[in-house]
C-alpha positions as CSV (number, residue, x, y, z in Angstrom):
1,M,-184.6,-76.8,16.7
2,R,-184.9,-77.3,20.4
3,V,-188.0,-78.8,21.9
4,R,-189.0,-77.6,25.4
5,F,-192.0,-77.8,27.7
6,T,-193.7,-74.9,29.3
7,P,-194.1,-75.4,33.0
8,S,-197.8,-76.3,32.7
9,G,-197.1,-78.5,29.7
10,R,-194.4,-80.4,31.7
11,L,-196.7,-80.8,34.7
12,Q,-199.5,-82.2,32.4
13,F,-197.2,-84.7,30.8
14,L,-195.8,-85.9,34.1
15,A,-199.3,-86.2,35.5
16,A,-200.4,-88.3,32.5
17,L,-197.4,-90.5,32.9
18,A,-198.1,-90.9,36.7
19,Y,-201.7,-91.7,36.0
20,V,-200.9,-94.4,33.4
21,H,-198.1,-95.8,35.6
22,G,-200.7,-96.3,38.4
23,D,-202.6,-98.7,36.2
24,N,-199.9,-100.1,34.1
25,P,-196.1,-99.3,34.5
26,E,-195.2,-100.9,31.2
27,A,-197.8,-98.7,29.3
28,A,-196.3,-95.6,31.0
29,R,-192.9,-96.6,29.8
30,K,-194.2,-97.1,26.3
31,L,-196.0,-93.7,26.4
32,R,-192.7,-92.0,27.5
33,L,-190.8,-93.7,24.7
34,R,-193.4,-92.7,22.1
35,A,-193.3,-89.2,23.4
36,E,-189.5,-89.0,23.1
37,R,-189.7,-90.2,19.5
38,M,-192.4,-87.6,18.7
39,L,-190.3,-84.8,20.3
40,R,-187.3,-85.8,18.2
41,R,-189.4,-85.7,15.1
42,L,-190.7,-82.2,16.1
43,S,-187.1,-81.0,16.5
44,R,-186.5,-81.9,12.8
45,Y,-189.9,-81.2,11.4
46,P,-191.6,-78.6,13.6
47,K,-194.6,-78.1,11.3
48,S,-195.3,-81.9,11.0
49,G,-198.2,-81.6,13.6
50,R,-201.7,-80.7,12.4
51,L,-203.5,-77.5,13.3
52,I,-205.8,-77.9,16.3
53,R,-209.2,-78.7,14.9
54,E,-211.0,-76.7,17.6
55,F,-208.8,-73.6,17.0
56,P,-207.5,-73.7,13.4
57,E,-206.9,-69.9,13.3
58,L,-204.4,-70.0,16.2
59,P,-200.6,-70.6,15.7
60,Y,-200.7,-73.8,17.6
61,R,-200.3,-77.4,16.3
62,E,-200.8,-80.8,17.8
63,V,-199.5,-84.3,17.6
64,V,-201.4,-87.3,19.0
65,I,-200.0,-90.2,20.9
66,P,-203.2,-92.0,21.7
67,P,-205.0,-91.2,23.9
68,Y,-203.0,-88.0,24.5
69,R,-202.8,-84.8,22.5
70,F,-199.7,-82.7,22.7
71,F,-200.3,-79.0,21.8
72,Y,-197.3,-76.9,20.8
73,R,-196.2,-73.7,19.2
74,V,-193.0,-72.8,17.3
75,E,-191.1,-69.7,18.4
76,G,-187.9,-69.0,16.6
77,K,-185.7,-72.0,16.9
78,T,-187.8,-73.5,19.8
79,V,-190.8,-75.8,19.8
80,W,-192.8,-75.2,23.0
81,V,-195.0,-78.0,24.2
82,V,-197.7,-76.0,26.0
83,A,-200.2,-78.6,27.0
84,V,-200.8,-82.4,27.1
85,W,-204.5,-83.4,27.3
86,H,-206.3,-86.7,27.2
87,G,-208.2,-87.1,23.9
88,A,-211.5,-87.2,25.8
89,Q,-210.9,-83.7,27.2
90,L,-212.1,-80.7,25.3
91,P,-209.3,-78.1,25.1
92,A,-209.7,-74.6,26.1
93,E,-208.1,-71.9,23.9
94,P,-204.3,-72.1,24.6
95,S,-202.9,-69.2,26.7
96,V,-199.5,-67.6,26.3
97,E,-197.1,-68.4,29.1
């Protein structure tokens, strides 16, 4: 499986890294490394994430790298990361891009 970001998912992830980097560059580096490990896991086990508790009926899943939630969907042989939100944010229903 390939793991890819949608344009909005990529922007959200980069914004999260930039925000963390502004306070603590080392924490940003660790977040990036943990995200890379999580993405490798998803490439092997795409259904390893849990259903989104706010929207369990939708075909999206999430993995958590505290304090961030990575929302994704599986389409064919691709895992699409569609959003990256801080855990304190309440997600809106994901939209198709």
